[in-house]
N, C-alpha and C positions, 0 to 999 in steps of 0.2 A: 349385683346376676344373679338372675331367679333361678330355681331349681330348674327349669326347662332348658336355663341357657346352659346350666353346668353341664344338663347332660347332652346337649348338642357339643360344648366346647370341651369334652374331656377324650384325651386322650390318650387314658391309661385302661376304660374299660370302654368297651361296645354298649350299646342297650342292650342288645342280648345277652351281654354278661351278666348287667345289670339288673335286668330281669330278673332273670334264675340268681339272683342273692336275693332280693328284694323278694322276692315270690308274689303272694297276690296283693300285700301291703300296699305298696304304691299307686297302683290302679284301680285294682277292684272299688275302692272305696269313689270315685269319681264316676264311676258307671251305676250306683246306687241309684235308687227308681226317686229318691227322696233329692238327691243332688240338685239344685236352682230353686228350690221352691220352700217356702216358710216352714222352721221349722214348726213341726206339728207338739200339740199341744200333750202334755201329760196324762199319762191314762191310769186311773186308779190301778193300784195291784204293781207300778211299775215303781224301781228306784233310782231317783237323778239326781245328777251332780255335774252341778254348771260352773265351766272355770271360768270367771268374769273378766275379760281384759279388758282393763283402759288404758293400760303403758304409763301407770304410777304405782300399783300397789298390788296385793294379793287381794281376792273376794272368792268367796266359794259360796254358792245359794245350794240347796238339798232340799228335794220334795222326798220322803218317806216312802212308803206304800200304800198308806191311808191317808195322803195329805198331808202330814205333821212336813211341820216345814224349818228350816233353822239358814241362817246367815252366819257361816264361820269364815271372820274374820271380813273387815272391808278399811281401807287404809287410805293415806294418802300422802305427800311430799311434795316439796318441792323440784320436779325435774330437771330443772334451769340449771340446778345444781349441778348436775351431774355430767353437763358439757355432752363430747363426744358418746359417754357412756349411755344417755339417753336413748330412752326409744319413741316410737308412736305415738301422741295419744290419743285416742281411738276412744268415739268414731271423731271426736275435734275436741278443741281447746275452749269450746265456748261453754262447757259445764266440768265442775270436778267430779274425782270419782265417785264422791259419795252419790249425788245424783244421777250421774252413768247409771250406779250400780242400783240404784233405788226403783231407774225406769225398766230397769232388763228384769228387775226381779216382777215388779208389776205386769210384765208381761207373759209371763213361764209361772206366774204362783195362782195356783187353784183356788187360795184365797184373797186377789189380790194384793191391797196393801199389808194383810194382816198376817206377822209372821210367826210364828211359836216360838222359835230360842233363836237367839243370839250366843255366839263364842268368840270370844278374843284368846288368841290360840298362844298370844305375848305380846308386850307391852314393845312392841318399836311401833313408828308411826306407820310403816307400808305396810302394818298390819291392822293399826285401830285407829288411824288421824292424829293429830297433835294439835297444839295451841301456837305451832309456830306459821302454818300455812291453814287460808281458810277462805271462805269469802266472807262477804257484808252479809248482817242478817238482813232475813225478807220485809221486805214494806209490810207491816202491820203487826210483825210477829214482836213481842214484848223482847227484852234485852235477857238472855238465859247466860248464865254462868259458865260456860262452854263453848268454843268455839264450833262452828257450821264446817268441820272436816272429819274426812270417813265416816263411823259411827255417828259423830253427832250431826253429819251433812243428811247422811242418809233415812236417821229416825225423824228429818222435816218430813218425808213420804212415805212412810213405813209405822208399823205400829207391832213392837215386840212386845212377847207376853213376857216371858221370861227369858234372863242374862243366866250366862256360865264363867265362872273367870280363875283363873288360878288364886289370886290370894285375898277375893273380898270377903270379908269389912273391913279387916284392921291393916291389909297391907303388908305381913311380917313372914309369910311363910316364903322360902323357907329363910329368908334375912328379906331386913326390912326395906319393899321399893323405893327408893328414892329416884325422882325427878332427871330423866338425860337431858340434853340441849335442847331438844325437842318440847320438854313437858309432856310427854306421856302419860304419865300417871295422873299430872294433876286431870290432862283434858277429860281422862276415863273416869276420874274419882267425882268429878264434877257430872259429868254424863250420866253414871250411873245414881247420884243422889239425887237430880235433879230427876230422871224417869222416874224413880222409884216413887218420889213425894208427889210428882204432876201428871201422872201416866199410867202408874199403878203397874209397871214394870218388876217383877218377882226376879231376886237375884241368888244364885245359889254356887257357892264355891264348889269348884270342880274334883271329885273324886276321883281320885286314883286307884284303880282297881276294881269299880263299881262294872256293875253289865245291865243296871235298870234304868242309872242316873237320867240319859239321854235315851228317852222312848218316845213307841207312837202316844198319839196322844186324842184321833176324832176317832179307830175303830183296832184296838189293841189286837180284841180276840182276834181276829181277822186274817192277821199274818203271823202265825206265831213263829214263821222261820225267820224273821228278822230281830236281830238285835245288834248292839252296838255294845263294843267292851276298851270300858277309858285306860288306855295303856302307859300311858307316859301324864308327867304334869311336874313343876316344880322340883324338876329333877331328880325324879321317884319314876320306879318303871315296876310295870304288876305282870306277872307270871300269870297264864291259862287261872291255874289253882289258886290264885286268891295272894300270893308271895307278893312283900313287896320287896327293892332298894334302892336304897340310897344311895346313890349316885357320887353325891357332893359329899359322904360322910368324911366328919373331918376336915373339912373344909372351909365352913362357913364360920365357923370363930373369929372373931376380931376384922372381918373381910367387909367393907362397905359393898362391894359389885360383884358379881358371878354375870358371867356372860348370858345375857339373857334368852338369846338361842338354845341353851340348853334347859331352860325352865318350858316351854312349849306343851301345849297340851296336844295329846295325842291318840288315837282313837282305830277300830276296827270295823267298820261294820261288814254285819253277816245279812245274806240272804237268800236262804239255803244253802246251795252249792258255792255260791258266790262270795268271795270278801274282798276286800275295798281298806286300801291303807290309805290314813294322814295323817302328818305328826307335824305342823306349822314350818317353822325353821329348825328342828330339834337336832345340833349338832354343837359340840365342841371337843374338843381337847383340851388336856393340861396333863398337870404332874403333880401327883402326891407329895406329900412332905416325905417320905420315902426313897423320891426318885422315880417310882411307878408311874408311866406314863397311861391314862387312862382318853380310849374315845370312846365317848356316850352312844355314839350311833352302833356302836361294835358289840356294846352291853345288854342297847337292844334288841340286838337280832336275837338274842338267848332268848327273850319272850313273847318274838313277834310269830304268828304261821306264816302261809303261805297264801298270799293274795292276787286274784287277778288282777288288779289295779289300784297301781301306789302311786301317789303323789310325791314328787321327789323333795325333801327337805331342803330347806333353807335355797329355792327357785333351784336345784341343782348346783349350786354354787358350793363348789369344794367340799361333796358329800358325798350321802350314800357310798361308804366302802363295802369292798364288794364281800365280807360277810353279811352288811345287811338284804345287799343285794340275793343272796344266797338264799338264805331264810325266808325271804318274800317271793323269790323265785316267780314275779308278776310277768304279763305279758304284755303290760300295757303302763307306760309311766309317764305322768303327765306330771307338767310344771308350770305355775303361773311364770308370767316374764312383766319386770321393768328397768331392766340391764342389757348392753348387748355383753353381758359377763355371764350370763346365764343363757345353760348350763356351761360348765366348764368343760375341756378336753378331759381332764381326770375322771368327770362324773362320769360323761359319756363312758370312760374305758371301761368302769367299774360294771355300769348296767349292761354293757355286750363282753362282759368276760364269760367265756363257755364255760370256762372251770369252776362257775359261779352254780350253774345250771346248762344243762343242754338244749332249754327249750328258747320256742323262738320269743322275741322280743322286742317292742317297738317304744322309740322316746317321741312323746306329741306334748312340744312344749305349743305354748298358746301363741309365742312368735319367735324364730332364729333369726336377727338381725342378717341381712346379704353380709356384711362384714364378716360373722364368723364365719359365713359359708366359707370365705374365699380363704381367711386365714384356714382353715382344716386342709381343703384345698391345697392350699401350697405347701402346708407340712405333709401333704403326703396318706390324708387322713381319710382317704375315701371308704375305709371300713367302718369308721363315725359316720361318715352320712348317709350312708345306706341305712343306718338306726333311725334314720330322724324322719318323722310323716312330713309327706310331697308338701301340705297345703299350711306349715308350721313357716313359712319363707314369706307369709301373709299377716299380719294381726289378724288374729280370730278368738273367737272365743270357742274352748271346747267342750262337749258335754257326754259326759255318761252317761249311756240309758242302759238301767238292768231290768229286764222282762218280771214278768211274772213268777216268780217262786224263786227268782236268781238264773235260773236254769238257761236262760243267756243275756249276751249284753252286746252294747255299740257304743263306739267312738265316734263322735261328729264333729266338724270341721263347722261354727258358723262365722262368715263373714263379718268383724266388728269396724267395716269400715260407714257404717251407717247402723238402723235402729229393724232395718226390714227382715234381720235374724235368716238371712237366708244360706242354705244346707251348700255347703262346698264339696265335702265329701261323707260319705259314711262308711264303716266300718264294721264289721259285724263277726261275732265271736259265740261258740258254746262254752259252757261254764266249764261242762268237764270234758 
């Protein structure tokens, strides 16, 4: 059942009541002049964030105001193992995620296949690719020490100049990194080593608290109001004043593993009055030896500022506590989707909790399966349904476009059914 069928069949709310609840969000975006056309190209002075839907992973491509570009995560996994939790692969199953992502990047990147930065938020296959899901070597390509999966596959079509990683080069921060069942560490280490030696890839360890590590490369003086603050990584969080807190203090001695999600890299992008938050899968709850409970997202809430747009932690799966939502105060929450459990009801409840802040807000996942819609309806959670953008019930790419100087921004849904880049809706906002 799609969104329109839901509206038509709803016995609890009339169309008029629904419109009064959703205001201009639900339909104004579909009457925009760009709807039905191909997404226009990036223009100098704009900041763009592309949430690329493949149905198997999280991949986010960014274009900074001067044309500096970054691919943040490029994953892959065997979605056949997900069973009923799998979502559709798009545009189809003829290619794997890394190739689809590379093709998308080349369509929108002002520099074609040349990408300035690549960044892995953390060592999970849906963000990195892995050693167990891959495609065969291309004909004529010498054997490589890594699989053509995720970043490894995208690099067959894209050229990356610099990489940021949480624990390169010794893979010991904050504890020695060991392989999981999908050999993500081995895959990425082999990839980094090869690309550094053969393709000139420069690699840096991500510096928590830095405000100039991720920076404009092509025309830095032209956009002085654009900056990137590194807010978290390896279990550390940074306050705006530069002070660092170790969330896992006293927890690292004698342990082999700590939840990799808690080591995710996070940043706040600033452009004039505009702010955008992203932090991979940053989420983890644990108890210290003294019995006190720690929710690292609640700790992160103490060091972030209000942001007009935020990416949901951990795909919106049991994440985004009210404390963090209250601190971010975002108008738009976007999430990547590769599982029918994204976003969970508890996350939607936190996002829509008016006790956190009174401002309007909308949730924009790349895809919300109809099964989730039906479950919400069956559980009488109409309040959560109204929070969702209409077009999320079909697989789409979501594009955040921030205007020159950061004074305004828009969120567009782009059909993922093919590579036409057809705009399904556009929602426009002022930053102040």
